[in-house]
ROLO-730904 format. One record per residue (C-alpha): residue in three letters; x negated, y negated, z. Coordinates in pm, 1 decimal. Each point is the difference from the previous one (the first is absolute). Example, Ala and Ser with C-alpha at 12.3 -4.5 7.8 and 13.67 -1.06 7.14 Angstrom:
// residues 2
code=ALA&px=-1230.0&py=450.0&pz=780.0
code=SER&px=-137.0&py=-344.0&pz=-66.0
This chain:
// residues 496
code=MET&px=0.0&py=0.0&pz=0.0
code=SER&px=-148.4&py=-334.2&pz=-104.8
code=LYS&px=-70.1&py=-255.4&pz=272.6
code=ASN&px=55.9&py=-349.2&pz=-135.3
code=ILE&px=-94.7&py=-310.9&pz=196.4
code=LEU&px=96.4&py=-349.4&pz=-115.7
code=VAL&px=-238.4&py=-270.9&pz=121.1
code=VAL&px=121.3&py=-360.6&pz=-6.6
code=ASP&px=-290.6&py=-236.4&pz=68.1
code=ASN&px=-270.8&py=-203.5&pz=-168.6
code=LEU&px=-237.5&py=148.7&pz=-257.3
code=GLU&px=-295.4&py=29.0&pz=240.8
code=THR&px=195.2&py=205.4&pz=254.7
code=ARG&px=157.9&py=216.5&pz=-269.3
code=TYR&px=-342.1&py=81.4&pz=-144.3
code=ALA&px=-135.6&py=108.5&pz=339.7
code=LEU&px=307.2&py=212.3&pz=72.7
code=ARG&px=-12.7&py=157.7&pz=-345.7
code=GLN&px=-343.5&py=146.9&pz=76.9
code=LEU&px=113.7&py=122.6&pz=339.5
code=PHE&px=335.3&py=151.9&pz=-97.5
code=VAL&px=-105.3&py=168.1&pz=-323.7
code=ALA&px=-274.4&py=181.7&pz=193.5
code=GLU&px=271.8&py=131.1&pz=234.0
code=GLY&px=212.9&py=132.2&pz=-287.6
code=TYR&px=263.8&py=-276.5&pz=-10.6
code=GLU&px=140.6&py=-159.6&pz=-314.0
code=LEU&px=-31.3&py=-378.8&pz=30.5
code=ILE&px=253.5&py=-241.9&pz=-153.9
code=GLU&px=-85.2&py=-368.9&pz=21.4
code=ALA&px=196.7&py=-325.6&pz=22.1
code=ASN&px=-93.8&py=-353.9&pz=98.6
code=ASP&px=345.3&py=-133.8&pz=101.2
code=LEU&px=363.9&py=105.0&pz=44.6
code=ASP&px=86.8&py=-48.4&pz=-367.3
code=SER&px=-272.2&py=235.0&pz=-122.7
code=MET&px=88.0&py=235.6&pz=287.8
code=ALA&px=362.4&py=18.4&pz=-118.8
code=LEU&px=-118.0&py=75.8&pz=-354.2
code=ALA&px=-238.6&py=272.5&pz=120.9
code=LEU&px=278.4&py=168.0&pz=201.3
code=THR&px=212.6&py=37.0&pz=-314.2
code=ARG&px=-284.8&py=191.1&pz=-165.9
code=HIS&px=-144.2&py=216.1&pz=279.3
code=PRO&px=147.2&py=193.0&pz=296.9
code=VAL&px=-175.5&py=-118.5&pz=314.7
code=ASP&px=-43.2&py=167.4&pz=339.0
code=LEU&px=-149.4&py=-298.1&pz=177.0
code=ALA&px=-49.2&py=-372.5&pz=-57.3
code=LEU&px=-298.8&py=-161.6&pz=173.7
code=ILE&px=87.0&py=-369.8&pz=0.0
code=ASP&px=-186.4&py=-309.1&pz=107.0
code=ALA&px=231.7&py=-200.3&pz=228.4
code=HIS&px=-95.1&py=-341.6&pz=-138.2
code=THR&px=65.6&py=117.8&pz=-355.2
code=VAL&px=361.8&py=66.7&pz=95.0
code=MET&px=57.5&py=-287.9&pz=243.2
code=ASN&px=-53.4&py=-328.3&pz=-179.6
code=GLU&px=-85.1&py=-257.9&pz=268.3
code=GLY&px=260.3&py=135.0&pz=239.8
code=ASP&px=273.0&py=39.0&pz=-262.3
code=ASP&px=193.8&py=317.5&pz=86.3
code=ALA&px=179.0&py=17.1&pz=-337.3
code=HIS&px=-279.0&py=224.7&pz=-128.3
code=LEU&px=75.6&py=245.0&pz=281.2
code=GLU&px=355.1&py=38.3&pz=-127.8
code=THR&px=-139.0&py=75.1&pz=-346.5
code=LEU&px=-222.4&py=268.6&pz=152.2
code=ARG&px=297.0&py=141.3&pz=194.0
code=ALA&px=197.6&py=31.1&pz=-324.8
code=LEU&px=-292.8&py=175.1&pz=-171.8
code=ARG&px=-22.8&py=252.5&pz=285.6
code=ARG&px=371.8&py=76.5&pz=-21.9
code=ARG&px=-25.2&py=52.6&pz=-374.8
code=HIS&px=-322.3&py=203.4&pz=-15.5
code=ASP&px=-27.5&py=159.3&pz=347.9
code=PHE&px=-363.7&py=-26.4&pz=111.7
code=LEU&px=-181.6&py=-58.5&pz=328.9
code=VAL&px=-176.2&py=-330.2&pz=74.1
code=VAL&px=-328.8&py=-55.9&pz=182.1
code=VAL&px=-78.2&py=-369.8&pz=40.8
code=MET&px=-348.7&py=-151.4&pz=13.4
code=VAL&px=-37.1&py=-301.8&pz=230.5
code=ALA&px=-293.8&py=-230.5&pz=61.4
code=GLY&px=-47.6&py=-71.2&pz=369.3
code=ARG&px=260.9&py=86.1&pz=260.3
code=ASP&px=312.4&py=-176.1&pz=-120.0
code=ILE&px=263.7&py=184.3&pz=206.2
code=GLY&px=281.2&py=-204.2&pz=-154.2
code=VAL&px=-87.3&py=119.1&pz=-350.9
code=VAL&px=-30.0&py=361.7&pz=114.6
code=ARG&px=338.8&py=-22.6&pz=172.7
code=LYS&px=167.3&py=-121.1&pz=-319.8
code=PHE&px=-139.3&py=293.5&pz=-196.7
code=VAL&px=103.9&py=244.4&pz=272.5
code=GLN&px=354.2&py=-138.3&pz=-24.7
code=LEU&px=-25.4&py=59.2&pz=-372.8
code=GLY&px=-73.2&py=367.3&pz=74.4
code=ALA&px=-378.6&py=6.0&pz=-47.6
code=TYR&px=-162.8&py=329.1&pz=97.6
code=ASP&px=-302.1&py=-166.4&pz=162.4
code=HIS&px=-251.6&py=-284.9&pz=-32.4
code=VAL&px=-379.0&py=-17.5&pz=-28.9
code=GLN&px=-243.1&py=-280.8&pz=79.8
code=LYS&px=-226.5&py=-172.9&pz=-250.5
code=PRO&px=-289.2&py=34.6&pz=-61.3
code=LEU&px=92.6&py=359.5&pz=-77.9
code=ASP&px=-185.9&py=280.9&pz=179.6
code=PRO&px=13.1&py=329.6&pz=-198.3
code=ARG&px=-17.5&py=196.8&pz=327.9
code=VAL&px=331.9&py=-158.5&pz=104.1
code=LEU&px=156.8&py=-40.2&pz=-342.4
code=LEU&px=-40.7&py=350.4&pz=-145.6
code=PRO&px=168.8&py=198.5&pz=283.6
code=LEU&px=283.9&py=-252.8&pz=-2.7
code=ILE&px=45.9&py=31.9&pz=-377.5
code=ARG&px=-20.5&py=380.5&pz=18.8
code=ASN&px=274.8&py=19.8&pz=262.5
code=ALA&px=219.5&py=-253.3&pz=-181.1
code=VAL&px=-23.2&py=183.2&pz=-334.6
code=GLU&px=79.1&py=333.8&pz=166.4
code=ARG&px=302.7&py=-154.9&pz=172.9
code=SER&px=121.5&py=-153.3&pz=-327.0
code=GLN&px=-25.1&py=328.3&pz=-188.2
code=VAL&px=178.8&py=198.2&pz=272.2
code=VAL&px=282.0&py=-256.3&pz=11.6
code=ARG&px=33.6&py=25.9&pz=-378.2
code=GLN&px=12.5&py=381.5&pz=17.5
code=VAL&px=273.0&py=-20.2&pz=262.9
code=GLN&px=202.5&py=-239.5&pz=-214.7
code=VAL&px=-25.5&py=232.4&pz=-301.4
code=ALA&px=95.6&py=298.7&pz=215.0
code=ARG&px=299.0&py=-190.5&pz=141.1
code=GLN&px=122.4&py=-63.2&pz=-352.9
code=LYS&px=-40.3&py=371.2&pz=-80.9
code=ILE&px=201.4&py=97.0&pz=308.5
code=GLU&px=277.3&py=-243.7&pz=-83.9
code=ALA&px=5.1&py=118.6&pz=-362.1
code=ARG&px=28.9&py=365.4&pz=101.5
code=GLN&px=346.0&py=119.7&pz=-88.3
code=GLY&px=238.3&py=287.6&pz=50.0
code=LEU&px=-34.0&py=283.4&pz=245.4
code=GLN&px=-380.8&py=-16.8&pz=-15.6
code=ALA&px=23.7&py=-328.9&pz=191.6
code=ILE&px=153.2&py=177.7&pz=299.7
code=VAL&px=-260.8&py=153.6&pz=230.8
code=ALA&px=183.5&py=272.1&pz=189.2
code=GLY&px=-126.9&py=271.5&pz=231.1
code=SER&px=248.9&py=-40.6&pz=283.2
code=THR&px=342.7&py=160.6&pz=-1.8
code=PRO&px=191.9&py=-334.7&pz=2.3
code=MET&px=-185.2&py=-130.3&pz=-307.1
code=LEU&px=22.0&py=330.3&pz=-186.1
code=GLU&px=376.8&py=-26.2&pz=48.8
code=VAL&px=-5.9&py=-358.3&pz=-131.7
code=LYS&px=-196.3&py=114.3&pz=-304.7
code=GLN&px=250.3&py=275.6&pz=-72.4
code=LEU&px=289.7&py=-242.2&pz=36.0
code=VAL&px=-165.8&py=-238.9&pz=-248.6
code=ARG&px=-17.0&py=284.8&pz=-252.4
code=GLN&px=368.7&py=70.8&pz=47.4
code=VAL&px=136.0&py=-354.9&pz=-16.3
code=ALA&px=-222.4&py=-112.5&pz=-288.7
code=ALA&px=200.1&py=208.3&pz=-246.5
code=HIS&px=321.8&py=-188.4&pz=77.8
code=ASP&px=103.5&py=-364.8&pz=-30.5
code=ALA&px=156.6&py=-27.8&pz=345.5
code=THR&px=-90.4&py=-295.9&pz=219.8
code=VAL&px=-249.5&py=79.1&pz=274.9
code=MET&px=-57.9&py=-174.0&pz=333.0
code=ILE&px=-349.6&py=43.6&pz=146.5
code=LEU&px=-21.9&py=-55.5&pz=375.4
code=GLY&px=-309.8&py=-42.8&pz=211.6
code=GLU&px=-229.0&py=-229.0&pz=193.4
code=SER&px=-214.3&py=-261.3&pz=-170.5
code=GLY&px=-310.3&py=148.2&pz=-158.3
code=THR&px=128.4&py=357.0&pz=-34.2
code=GLY&px=-4.6&py=-3.3&pz=-381.9
code=LYS&px=359.6&py=-70.4&pz=-100.5
code=GLU&px=-97.2&py=-174.6&pz=-325.8
code=MET&px=-239.8&py=282.6&pz=-81.9
code=VAL&px=289.6&py=247.0&pz=22.3
code=ALA&px=220.9&py=-227.2&pz=-211.2
code=ARG&px=-269.9&py=-13.3&pz=-268.2
code=ALA&px=-36.8&py=377.3&pz=14.7
code=ILE&px=374.7&py=47.5&pz=-54.7
code=HIS&px=-13.1&py=-232.7&pz=-300.7
code=HIS&px=-308.9&py=167.4&pz=-146.8
code=GLU&px=146.3&py=351.6&pz=35.3
code=SER&px=334.1&py=-104.4&pz=-152.4
code=GLY&px=115.6&py=-30.5&pz=-358.0
code=ARG&px=-39.6&py=-378.6&pz=35.5
code=ARG&px=-379.0&py=14.7&pz=32.6
code=GLN&px=-48.5&py=-175.3&pz=-335.5
code=GLY&px=215.6&py=-291.4&pz=119.9
code=PRO&px=-104.9&py=-278.1&pz=238.0
code=PHE&px=-29.0&py=36.5&pz=378.0
code=VAL&px=97.1&py=-334.7&pz=154.1
code=PRO&px=-56.0&py=-42.3&pz=377.3
code=ILE&px=137.4&py=-295.1&pz=194.3
code=ASN&px=-29.9&py=-74.1&pz=371.1
code=CYS&px=338.9&py=-136.4&pz=105.1
code=GLY&px=-136.7&py=-108.1&pz=338.9
code=ALA&px=-264.7&py=-223.4&pz=-158.1
code=LEU&px=245.4&py=-204.7&pz=-209.1
code=PRO&px=144.1&py=-329.0&pz=123.3
code=ARG&px=374.0&py=43.8&pz=57.2
code=GLU&px=91.9&py=-254.7&pz=-266.9
code=LEU&px=-207.9&py=178.1&pz=-266.7
code=VAL&px=109.3&py=361.9&pz=55.7
code=GLU&px=279.3&py=-1.1&pz=-259.4
code=SER&px=-209.1&py=-185.6&pz=-256.3
code=GLU&px=-287.0&py=249.3&pz=37.7
code=LEU&px=226.2&py=305.4&pz=-19.5
code=PHE&px=252.9&py=-106.3&pz=-262.1
code=GLY&px=-173.1&py=-284.0&pz=-187.5
code=HIS&px=134.1&py=-344.8&pz=-87.6
code=ASP&px=89.5&py=-215.8&pz=-298.3
code=LYS&px=-152.3&py=-337.6&pz=-69.4
code=GLY&px=154.2&py=-264.6&pz=226.0
code=ALA&px=154.3&py=254.3&pz=238.9
code=PHE&px=-151.5&py=-190.3&pz=293.4
code=THR&px=-246.5&py=-280.8&pz=64.6
code=GLY&px=-336.3&py=101.9&pz=-140.6
code=ALA&px=137.2&py=261.8&pz=-241.8
code=THR&px=-158.9&py=-159.6&pz=-306.4
code=ALA&px=16.0&py=321.4&pz=-205.6
code=ALA&px=195.8&py=324.9&pz=-11.8
code=ARG&px=-162.8&py=289.6&pz=184.3
code=ALA&px=69.0&py=373.2&pz=8.2
code=GLY&px=40.3&py=151.5&pz=346.4
code=LYS&px=-161.8&py=314.5&pz=133.9
code=PHE&px=292.4&py=219.8&pz=-105.7
code=GLU&px=-37.0&py=-108.7&pz=-363.2
code=GLN&px=-377.1&py=49.1&pz=20.3
code=ALA&px=55.5&py=355.6&pz=127.3
code=ASN&px=239.2&py=93.0&pz=-282.9
code=GLY&px=-71.3&py=357.1&pz=-111.3
code=GLY&px=-204.4&py=66.4&pz=312.7
code=THR&px=16.3&py=-28.7&pz=377.8
code=ILE&px=42.5&py=-289.9&pz=241.8
code=PHE&px=-132.9&py=37.8&pz=355.2
code=LEU&px=168.8&py=-223.4&pz=258.7
code=ASP&px=-236.9&py=-4.4&pz=297.6
code=GLU&px=122.9&py=-125.7&pz=338.9
code=ILE&px=359.9&py=21.9&pz=-120.9
code=GLY&px=119.4&py=-54.9&pz=356.9
code=ASP&px=-114.8&py=-363.3&pz=-18.6
code=MET&px=221.2&py=-84.4&pz=-297.0
code=PRO&px=260.5&py=-274.4&pz=74.1
code=LEU&px=363.5&py=112.2&pz=11.3
code=GLU&px=105.1&py=-215.6&pz=-294.1
code=ALA&px=-265.0&py=163.8&pz=-219.5
code=GLN&px=109.2&py=344.4&pz=121.9
code=VAL&px=346.0&py=-56.7&pz=-151.4
code=LYS&px=-146.4&py=-71.8&pz=-343.4
code=LEU&px=-247.9&py=287.8&pz=27.0
code=LEU&px=283.8&py=244.9&pz=64.5
code=ARG&px=179.9&py=-123.1&pz=-310.7
code=VAL&px=-314.2&py=34.6&pz=-213.6
code=ILE&px=-61.6&py=357.4&pz=119.4
code=GLU&px=359.9&py=108.3&pz=-56.6
code=GLU&px=62.5&py=-173.6&pz=-333.4
code=ARG&px=-353.2&py=23.5&pz=-145.7
code=ARG&px=29.3&py=-362.4&pz=-106.0
code=VAL&px=-168.1&py=-315.8&pz=117.3
code=ALA&px=94.2&py=-365.7&pz=-41.7
code=ARG&px=-267.2&py=-266.9&pz=26.8
code=LEU&px=66.4&py=-295.3&pz=228.4
code=GLY&px=173.2&py=-272.4&pz=-197.8
code=SER&px=113.5&py=242.0&pz=-273.9
code=LYS&px=341.6&py=151.6&pz=-71.4
code=ARG&px=-142.3&py=274.6&pz=-218.8
code=ASP&px=-66.0&py=349.0&pz=138.4
code=ILE&px=-307.8&py=190.1&pz=-113.7
code=ASP&px=8.2&py=379.9&pz=-12.1
code=ILE&px=-290.2&py=167.1&pz=183.1
code=ASP&px=-127.3&py=355.8&pz=39.6
code=VAL&px=-195.2&py=3.6&pz=325.2
code=ARG&px=-62.2&py=253.0&pz=274.7
code=VAL&px=7.8&py=-156.4&pz=347.4
code=LEU&px=-236.1&py=105.3&pz=277.9
code=CYS&px=-12.8&py=-191.0&pz=328.5
code=ALA&px=-183.6&py=8.9&pz=330.9
code=THR&px=19.1&py=-149.0&pz=346.0
code=ASN&px=-190.3&py=16.6&pz=328.2
code=ALA&px=294.5&py=-151.8&pz=188.2
code=ASN&px=255.2&py=180.1&pz=212.4
code=ILE&px=259.7&py=8.8&pz=-276.1
code=GLU&px=258.7&py=170.1&pz=224.2
code=SER&px=-19.3&py=-292.0&pz=241.2
code=ASP&px=35.6&py=-247.0&pz=-289.0
code=LEU&px=313.5&py=185.0&pz=-115.3
code=LEU&px=158.8&py=-7.1&pz=345.3
code=GLU&px=-75.4&py=-369.4&pz=49.1
code=GLY&px=120.5&py=-98.7&pz=-347.2
code=ARG&px=-335.1&py=-109.0&pz=-142.5
code=PHE&px=14.5&py=260.6&pz=-274.2
code=ARG&px=306.5&py=98.2&pz=-203.7
code=LYS&px=119.0&py=356.3&pz=52.9
code=ASP&px=121.8&py=37.5&pz=-358.9
code=LEU&px=-344.0&py=-99.8&pz=-131.8
code=PHE&px=-171.7&py=233.1&pz=245.5
code=TYR&px=206.7&py=298.9&pz=-113.8
code=ARG&px=-73.2&py=-88.1&pz=-363.2
code=LEU&px=-374.3&py=-24.7&pz=62.1
code=ASN&px=-35.3&py=290.0&pz=241.1
code=VAL&px=99.6&py=279.6&pz=-236.7
code=ILE&px=-329.6&py=168.3&pz=87.4
code=SER&px=-225.2&py=-107.4&pz=285.3
code=ILE&px=-368.0&py=75.7&pz=51.5
code=GLU&px=-150.0&py=-66.8&pz=341.6
code=MET&px=-371.2&py=-73.6&pz=5.8
code=PRO&px=-167.1&py=132.6&pz=317.2
code=PRO&px=-237.2&py=-234.6&pz=184.7
code=LEU&px=-366.4&py=94.1&pz=-18.4
code=ARG&px=-9.1&py=99.5&pz=367.9
code=GLU&px=240.7&py=283.3&pz=-89.5
code=ARG&px=-225.6&py=111.1&pz=-289.8
code=GLU&px=-309.5&py=107.8&pz=192.9
code=ASP&px=-97.1&py=251.5&pz=-270.2
code=ASP&px=-5.1&py=-280.9&pz=-258.7
code=ILE&px=-216.7&py=-256.0&pz=181.0
code=VAL&px=-341.1&py=145.0&pz=-85.6
code=LEU&px=121.4&py=102.0&pz=-348.4
code=LEU&px=101.6&py=-360.5&pz=-67.0
code=ALA&px=-320.2&py=-149.6&pz=142.5
code=GLU&px=-225.0&py=227.2&pz=-204.9
code=SER&px=217.7&py=-58.1&pz=-306.7
code=PHE&px=-46.1&py=-377.5&pz=36.0
code=ILE&px=-376.7&py=45.5&pz=42.9
code=ARG&px=-9.9&py=217.9&pz=-313.1
code=ASP&px=185.1&py=-272.5&pz=-192.5
code=PHE&px=-244.6&py=-264.6&pz=124.1
code=THR&px=-323.3&py=194.9&pz=-54.5
code=GLY&px=72.4&py=277.3&pz=-248.9
code=GLU&px=-160.1&py=236.3&pz=253.1
code=ASN&px=154.0&py=285.2&pz=200.6
code=ILE&px=-106.3&py=-119.1&pz=344.1
code=VAL&px=102.1&py=213.6&pz=297.6
code=LEU&px=44.8&py=-198.3&pz=320.8
code=ALA&px=-165.5&py=111.4&pz=322.5
code=GLY&px=202.3&py=199.2&pz=251.5
code=GLU&px=3.4&py=-281.8&pz=255.7
code=THR&px=122.1&py=-245.4&pz=-265.3
code=ARG&px=280.1&py=237.2&pz=-97.1
code=ARG&px=104.6&py=39.6&pz=363.9
code=ARG&px=11.0&py=-375.9&pz=60.3
code=LEU&px=192.5&py=-62.8&pz=-322.2
code=LYS&px=261.2&py=255.9&pz=106.3
code=ASN&px=29.7&py=-146.9&pz=350.6
code=PHE&px=31.8&py=-362.5&pz=-116.1
code=PRO&px=363.2&py=-128.6&pz=8.2
code=TRP&px=-2.8&py=-162.7&pz=-352.3
code=GLY&px=280.6&py=-245.6&pz=66.2
code=GLY&px=-46.2&py=-134.0&pz=-355.6
code=ASN&px=20.1&py=355.2&pz=-141.2
code=VAL&px=-171.7&py=90.0&pz=-330.6
code=ARG&px=-60.1&py=-365.7&pz=-85.6
code=GLU&px=-198.8&py=-49.2&pz=321.2
code=LEU&px=-199.1&py=319.2&pz=-61.4
code=ARG&px=-90.5&py=-109.2&pz=-352.9
code=ASN&px=-107.6&py=-343.7&pz=124.5
code=ALA&px=-214.9&py=166.0&pz=269.4
code=VAL&px=-174.0&py=216.6&pz=-260.3
code=GLU&px=-54.9&py=-302.1&pz=-228.5
code=ARG&px=-151.3&py=-192.0&pz=290.6
code=ALA&px=-225.8&py=292.8&pz=86.4
code=MET&px=-116.0&py=30.9&pz=-361.4
code=ILE&px=-87.2&py=-370.3&pz=-17.3
code=LEU&px=-177.5&py=-14.9&pz=337.5
code=SER&px=-196.6&py=319.8&pz=-55.4
code=GLY&px=-105.6&py=-103.1&pz=-353.1
code=PRO&px=-200.6&py=263.7&pz=-182.5
code=HIS&px=-102.0&py=158.9&pz=331.6
code=ARG&px=251.3&py=283.8&pz=18.3
code=ALA&px=-136.3&py=108.3&pz=338.5
code=LYS&px=153.6&py=-315.3&pz=150.7
code=LEU&px=347.7&py=80.9&pz=-130.7
code=ASP&px=89.4&py=235.0&pz=285.5
code=ALA&px=-131.6&py=-246.7&pz=258.5
code=VAL&px=211.5&py=-288.0&pz=-135.3
code=LEU&px=316.4&py=212.6&pz=-13.2
code=GLN&px=-61.2&py=128.7&pz=352.5
code=GLU&px=-47.2&py=-357.4&pz=120.4
code=HIS&px=331.2&py=-99.7&pz=-161.8
code=CYS&px=182.8&py=279.0&pz=182.8
code=GLY&px=-162.4&py=-77.7&pz=334.3
code=ALA&px=-108.5&py=241.1&pz=269.2
code=PRO&px=159.0&py=344.9&pz=-12.6
code=PRO&px=285.4&py=48.1&pz=246.0
code=PRO&px=-87.6&py=191.8&pz=318.5
code=PRO&px=119.1&py=359.2&pz=13.8
code=PRO&px=344.7&py=26.8&pz=157.8
code=SER&px=-18.5&py=65.2&pz=371.7
code=ARG&px=193.6&py=295.4&pz=132.6
code=PRO&px=176.4&py=-24.5&pz=335.2
code=GLN&px=-150.7&py=224.4&pz=265.5
code=LEU&px=286.1&py=220.6&pz=106.4
code=VAL&px=-202.6&py=203.5&pz=249.7
code=PRO&px=-339.3&py=-75.0&pz=161.4
code=GLU&px=-299.5&py=128.0&pz=-195.3
code=VAL&px=-206.9&py=275.4&pz=161.1
code=ALA&px=-373.0&py=26.0&pz=-61.7
code=PRO&px=-104.1&py=338.9&pz=-140.6
code=SER&px=-150.4&py=242.8&pz=257.0
code=PRO&px=-353.2&py=133.8&pz=-55.5
code=PRO&px=-25.5&py=359.2&pz=-124.9
code=GLY&px=62.9&py=254.1&pz=273.9
code=ALA&px=142.7&py=-250.7&pz=245.4
code=PRO&px=347.6&py=52.9&pz=144.6
code=ILE&px=272.9&py=-190.5&pz=-170.1
code=ALA&px=50.2&py=-328.7&pz=179.7
code=GLU&px=337.5&py=-105.0&pz=127.8
code=PRO&px=145.2&py=-296.2&pz=-187.0
code=PRO&px=-26.8&py=-325.1&pz=195.1
code=ALA&px=302.6&py=-111.6&pz=190.7
code=MET&px=223.1&py=-245.4&pz=-182.7
code=ASP&px=92.3&py=-328.5&pz=164.8
code=GLY&px=360.4&py=29.6&pz=-111.6
code=PRO&px=237.9&py=213.2&pz=-202.1
code=LEU&px=-97.1&py=118.2&pz=-348.5
code=VAL&px=86.6&py=-274.9&pz=-249.6
code=LEU&px=137.2&py=128.2&pz=-328.4
code=PRO&px=47.2&py=-210.5&pz=-317.3
code=ARG&px=313.8&py=-216.3&pz=12.5
code=THR&px=243.0&py=-99.2&pz=-267.2
code=VAL&px=-5.2&py=-349.9&pz=-148.9
code=ASP&px=311.5&py=-89.6&pz=200.4
code=GLU&px=-160.6&py=116.1&pz=324.2
code=ARG&px=-323.1&py=-189.8&pz=-64.9
code=LEU&px=194.1&py=-315.5&pz=-88.8
code=GLU&px=218.8&py=34.1&pz=309.4
code=ALA&px=-309.0&py=36.2&pz=219.2
code=LEU&px=-160.0&py=-309.0&pz=-159.0
code=ILE&px=314.6&py=-208.5&pz=52.6
code=GLY&px=16.8&py=117.7&pz=360.0
code=GLU&px=-359.6&py=-103.8&pz=60.1
code=LEU&px=62.2&py=-342.9&pz=-153.2
code=LEU&px=310.6&py=-55.2&pz=211.0
code=GLU&px=-184.2&py=97.9&pz=318.5
code=THR&px=-286.0&py=-242.3&pz=-62.7
code=ARG&px=217.1&py=-287.3&pz=-120.1
code=ASP&px=53.8&py=-294.1&pz=236.2
code=PRO&px=345.0&py=-143.8&pz=-83.6
code=GLU&px=-66.6&py=-302.4&pz=225.9
code=ARG&px=-275.3&py=-128.8&pz=-225.3
code=GLU&px=141.8&py=-264.3&pz=-232.7
code=ASP&px=-278.4&py=47.8&pz=-252.2
code=HIS&px=55.6&py=377.1&pz=-29.8
code=GLU&px=83.9&py=80.9&pz=-363.1
code=ASN&px=334.4&py=146.6&pz=-89.8
code=LEU&px=-43.8&py=378.7&pz=1.8
code=LEU&px=241.8&py=64.6&pz=-287.3
code=GLY&px=-165.7&py=-271.6&pz=-207.7
code=TRP&px=-339.2&py=151.5&pz=79.6
code=PHE&px=113.3&py=338.4&pz=-130.1
code=GLU&px=157.4&py=-149.0&pz=-312.1
code=GLU&px=-316.3&py=-191.9&pz=-90.8
code=ARG&px=-213.2&py=310.6&pz=26.9
code=VAL&px=242.5&py=218.9&pz=-192.2
code=ILE&px=26.4&py=-257.8&pz=-280.2
code=TRP&px=-375.2&py=-56.8&pz=-25.4
code=THR&px=-91.4&py=370.9&pz=25.0
code=ALA&px=246.9&py=87.0&pz=-277.6
code=PHE&px=-142.5&py=-281.3&pz=-214.4
code=VAL&px=-355.7&py=133.4&pz=42.7
code=ARG&px=94.5&py=369.0&pz=-44.9
code=SER&px=184.7&py=-82.3&pz=-322.1
code=GLY&px=-311.3&py=-158.1&pz=-150.8
code=TYR&px=143.3&py=-351.7&pz=56.6
code=ASN&px=295.4&py=76.4&pz=-226.0
code=LYS&px=308.0&py=-173.3&pz=142.5
code=ALA&px=253.9&py=213.4&pz=-186.1
code=LYS&px=-152.3&py=328.3&pz=120.8
code=ALA&px=-49.8&py=-135.6&pz=351.7
code=ALA&px=368.5&py=-96.8&pz=12.7
code=ARG&px=93.8&py=354.8&pz=-99.8
code=LEU&px=-228.6&py=142.8&pz=269.9
code=VAL&px=165.3&py=-214.9&pz=266.4
code=GLY&px=348.4&py=64.5&pz=-140.3
code=ILE&px=109.7&py=-359.6&pz=-61.4
code=GLU&px=65.2&py=-211.1&pz=-308.9
code=ARG&px=-299.2&py=-165.0&pz=-166.0
code=LYS&px=122.2&py=-356.0&pz=66.4
code=ALA&px=51.8&py=82.9&pz=368.1
code=PHE&px=-350.8&py=146.9&pz=14.6
code=GLU&px=-148.8&py=-309.4&pz=-166.2
code=ARG&px=176.9&py=-227.2&pz=251.9
code=ARG&px=-136.9&py=197.5&pz=292.7
code=LEU&px=-348.4&py=13.6&pz=-153.4
code=SER&px=-4.6&py=-378.5&pz=-49.8
code=ARG&px=79.1&py=-48.6&pz=370.7
code=LEU&px=-306.4&py=187.5&pz=118.4
code=ARG&px=-233.8&py=-217.5&pz=200.4
code=PRO&px=-325.1&py=-83.4&pz=-183.5
């Protein structure tokens, strides 16, 4: 892989660096100002730009910094800035720009070369990760679903079954579990695979733009509608539309969506003409849709029309057999190598709660790849650090006193006397009753500052459910057995 460095400085400095870098195996690209730098970037891919600060900052004018920022966004390279003296203010501005590091002039090869080596390695690893991410996102069909656990094997089988039919499908699951991946797999395995797949996140749209985005609008339909525009349903004609976060759709848009699904026609805003469409509808939500139905936030008739078939995505903590498979699959995508993680790394990955599910796991692997660079030996260490210390082994209650083994030939010792009766394991109800009794005995009702005991219990039940559910409010509400809105109200009242 070529290692290209762009140097932006005067001719004298460029000449000296040319001798140094070429001897180290780098390709040198030269520029003397931002204009020639921009031209060079259109002709050569660059891993790193080594830039003289005063070349970019013209007598304190920060406009040149904005030009450099735009070039970085467009061409994606790291920046190391050269500064004369110790101008902390200049260094700070480049750090805010996202510079990788800075180096003092006059340049010392003993300082400069290790810095350049590390920066180029970081740039190339980041680029590999970006390419791998694009490959993962482009992966389609059943091959995109990594499944070794029973819940995901069942999901995979269900995808095979529903793909052959045009029925609407509702995909349920926490954020980050892979709902869009399953929707794409259904589309790719169906007879509509040659048609478009159009995803839209209903929760990310401003309320006033939902209908325009879904159904389109004619010119002049509302202020700012300077031209006619096809909506997502028209764009998906002949293929599949995926309505993510369907539970966040406003009620007024739900009415029109139901009509579109039933009549297979759509009318743009501001138009009286219906347009025939041939679209399969898939949708997903991480909300407690049952609660939304009961409280009137989601129409029952639309729910029944969308929920012909439902697929529930299990959270990653319920897919222990998939965690290592997924991690090593991501590493293989990033490196092209079949790397097997160490046993301790595997154990920590399996014990980590993964509240963000597969998305969090993929981000953790990406971070580990970038921080470890080409040094694969560091990969396990970075992943282990992300997961934290391994949990202690579960302690077992001592039901009877332990007896030390007798030496060979000695008479069997009598077991030591017990201080009280033998304590056997208790049921949850008995343990809870004992705890409440202990709290009541130690509570001083005369103290005005003593916290309300019922409130104390409620706070701990609400917070524990929130943590155990991976910070998912809908699931936590189901664990506690109350409606989501009621859970959210109680959670918001917790003392900071």
